[in-house]
N, C-alpha and C positions, 0 to 999 in steps of 0.2 A: 565421345569423351576423350580427352587427352590425358596421358599419364607419362611423366618424364619426357614430354615432347612427342610421344607416340600416340597416334589415333588407335583406339581400341575398337575392333569390330565386334559384332554380336557373336556369342558362343553359346551352344547348348549347355555348356558347363559353367557359364557365368564368369564374372570377373573377380569373385572371391571364392575361396575354398568353402565347400559346404558338404555336410555329410550325405545329403540326398544325391549328390552327383559325384561323390568320391569313389574312386576305384571302379569306374564303369567297366563292366565285363567285356572281354574280347576273346574270341576263340583262337586267335593267332598267337603262337608261341614267340617269345623274344628271339630264340635261337633254335635252329634245327641242325641235327647231325645226320650223316649218312649211317646206314646200318653197320658198315665196316669200321666206323670210327669209334664205336663204343661197344663194350662187352654185352653179352646177352642179358645179364642180370640188370643192366641199366634199363633196357627196353622193357623187361618184365616188371620192374619196380614202378615204372611210370605208366603202365598200360591203362590203369583205371582213370588216368587224367585225360585220356583221349577217346575220341569217337571213331577213329580209323586206325588201321594197323600201321600205317606209315607215321602216325603220331604228328599229324599236321594241323589238327583241329581239336580244341579242347572239348571235353565231354560236359554234359549238364552237371554231373557230379562235381567236377573240378571248378566250374564257374560258381556254383553255390558255396562250396567249401572255401575256396580262395578268397572270395569277396567277404565272407564272414570273418575270416582271419584278418583281412585288411581293415574292415570296419571296427573290429575290436581293437586293433592297433591304433586306429584313428582316435577312438574314444579314450584309450589310455594315454595317448600322446597329448591330447588337448587337456586332459585332467592334469598331466604332468606340467604342461606349460603354465597352468594356473598357479602352480606351487612356486614358480620362480619369481625372484625379486627384480623389479625393473631397474633399480639403482645398480644392483650387481651386474645385470646384463649390460648396462651402459659402461660400466667399468671394464667388463670383458671385451666389449666392442672397441673401446679406446685402446686396449692392449693390442688388439689385432691391427688396428689402423696405424699404431705407432711403429709397427715393423715394416711398413711400406710407406716411406716418406714421399714417394711420388704419387700416392693415392690421392684422388681429388673427388669431391662430391660430384655426382652426375646430375645435371638439371635437364639436359636435352640429350636423350639417348641417340638421336639421329646423328649426332656429331661423332659417334663411335662406330659408324659404318665402316667395315673393312679394317678396323684398327685391331692389331694384335696386342693382347695384354691380359691383365688379371682384373677381376671384379669381385666386389663384396656386395651381396644382396642382404638387406636387413628387413626383418619382419617383426615390427615392434609389438603388434598385437600378441604374438606368440613368444616374444623375447628370444628370438632365434636369428642366426645369421648363416650365410653360406658363402664359401670362398670357391671361386672357379677361375678358369682361364680359357681363352679361345683365340683363334686366329682372326675372329671377327666378333668383337665384344657385343656389338648391337644385336647381331643375328643370334648369338647364343642366348642372350637374356630373353629375347623374344621367343626363342624356342622353349625356354623354361615357362614362360607365361602361357603359351598356346599349346604346347605339347602335353602329352600324358605319359606317366610312367607305364612301361609295359605291364600288362595285367599280371603276369606271372613273376614280376619283380617288385610288386607293391610291398611285400614283406620279405625281409632278409632275416632268417632265423625263425623266431616265433613272434606272435603278437605282443608278447610280454617284454621283448628286448629289441625289437626292430625300430630303427630310426625312421621317422616319417619321411617319405620321399619328396625331394624338392620339386619335382615336376608335377606334383598334385596341387601345389599352391598356385593361385591365379595371380593375374597382373596386379590387382589392387591390394593384394596381400603384401606386396613389396612397398615399403614406406620410405626407404632410403637406399640409394645406390652410391657406391664408390668404385672408381676404376683407375688403373694406371697403365700407361703404354709400356710395352716391354717386348723386345725382340727375342728374349729368352725367359719366357714367363714361368717355366718350371720351378726355378729356384725361388722366385718371389712367392708363387702360390704355396710352395711347401713351407716357406718361412711364416707366412701369414696363418696358414692352417695349423701349424705346430703351436702358434701362440694362442690359438683359440681355446677357450674353456669348453670341454666336451658337453657340459650341461646346456650350453647355449648354441650349439653348432649342429647343423643338419647334414654335414658332410659324412657320408657313409664310409668312405675310404680316405686314405691319406693323400695329401697333396703331392705335387711333384710329378716326375715322369710316370706315365701310365705303366703299371707293372701287373699284368694279368696273372702271372705266376704267384706273386705275393698275395694277391687277392684270393687266388685259389687255395693257397696254403693256410692263410690266416683268417679268411672270410671277411665279411663286412663288420664294421664296428657295432657293438651292442650298446644299448642304452638302459640304464637303470631308471625305470619310470616311477620310482618311489612308491611302489605298489603296497597297498594294504591287503594282506593275504592271511588266510587262516592256516596255522601250522598243521601239517599233515605228515603221515608216515607212508612208507612204501606199501605197507599192508592195507592202509586205507585207500590208496590208489588202486591196488589190485581189487579190493572189495567193490569199489565204485565201478570199475570196468565190468566186473561180474554181474553187478546189479543191472546195469544197462543191457548186457547180453541176455539176462534172464527175462527182463521186461519184453524185449524184442521176440524172443523165442516163445514166451507164453502167449503173446498177442498173435503170433503166427499160428500157434496151435489152436487158439480160440477163434481164429478168423476175425480178429478185431484189430484196431489200430493201437500201436504202442506210443504214439506221439503225445496224447494227453498226459500220460505218466512221465514220459521223458521231459516234456516241457515244464512239468511241475517240479522237477528236481531242483535242489539247491545249486544255483549257478555261481556262487561265490568262488573267488580265486583261492586256490590252495597253494601252499609252498612246502616243498620237502627239501631239507638240507642234508646233503650227503656227508660222508665222513671226511671229505676234503674241504667242507665248508661252503660248497657251491650250492646255489639255490636252483630248484627246479619247480617252475610254476605249472599248474594245471587246473582245470575246472571240469565239471560234468559236461559243459558245452564242448570242450575238446574231445571228450570221450564219445559223445554222440557223433561228432565229426569223424572220429576214427571208425565208428560203425558204418558210416557212409562210405568211407574209403575202402573198407574191407568187404563191402557188398552186403552187410547185414541189413542196411537200410537202403531204400531206393531214393533216387533224386527227388521224386514226388513227395516221399515221406519227409525228407530233410527240408524241403521247401515248406511243408506244413509246419514242421518244427520251428523254423525261423519265423514264420508268420505268427505263430502262437507266442513267440518271444517279442513280438512287436516290430520285426524287421519288414521293410518293404523290399521284396525281392524284385530285381530287375534283370532283364535278359537282353542280349544283343538283338538287333532288329531282325536278323536272319534266322532266329530260333525256329527249328522245324516243328511240325506237329508231333506230339508224343505218340510213340508206338504202343 
């Protein structure tokens, strides 16, 4: 099959984004530090995520917890996309394209091999766009189509406010392409990205020159997913945590499984508004995940919990036998 002049090879993840293949787990961290680069509390706080002291391979607990976070963000993102208006998206796209007079529709991506410039990817089904730049436009777009987001970077922030990662979309999700040649693409990318309506944009960080310090200080952009949530108080949050802890401890005392009770809890999303007007979202599913992270639940118990909620748990091919 050809798409924008490119032959698409077969992929285990398909040519369109799908929940079943979304956020496929990997034990390899995106980035590793030496022990002398980070303080002791950094290593201690992350210990549960890894199966080895050097923190080079993710644990079963982290694979389960992180993919659950990613899949919930996926569900919220797709529900959010359904609320968007196609005509408003087209207006927003036109506003972006008007800021780059040299942008042209791309019909044959092979003609952009080795070309430095800026590109705009359009995903009409989701009413989203993405602005990027590269020293090789063709190569970079193909990387978006065939690569995967690092497993530990699928979610920036929480499932409730993270922007869906561009590298989880597949080739056929891209319905339109625009590109412009530029020897100095930073300025053009920044101008286009600043003109983009955040409602319709998948860029997690600002355009222009890469600034890791700014990202570190400000973090990635957050998205309001227009959530429908049940109002809750801090006291209700604390009570919900205590209820889950009591279920687990009672089951341990009785030598029974707490999972049927935990899976039967109300999983609706709650929202607490603090004194500054900021919203904090949570659900009992988050709190059960916290029990896994703290060691109150085992990975096998959390896997059973997810299965009872209807999830299909997948593992990397190299998953070892359980001890």
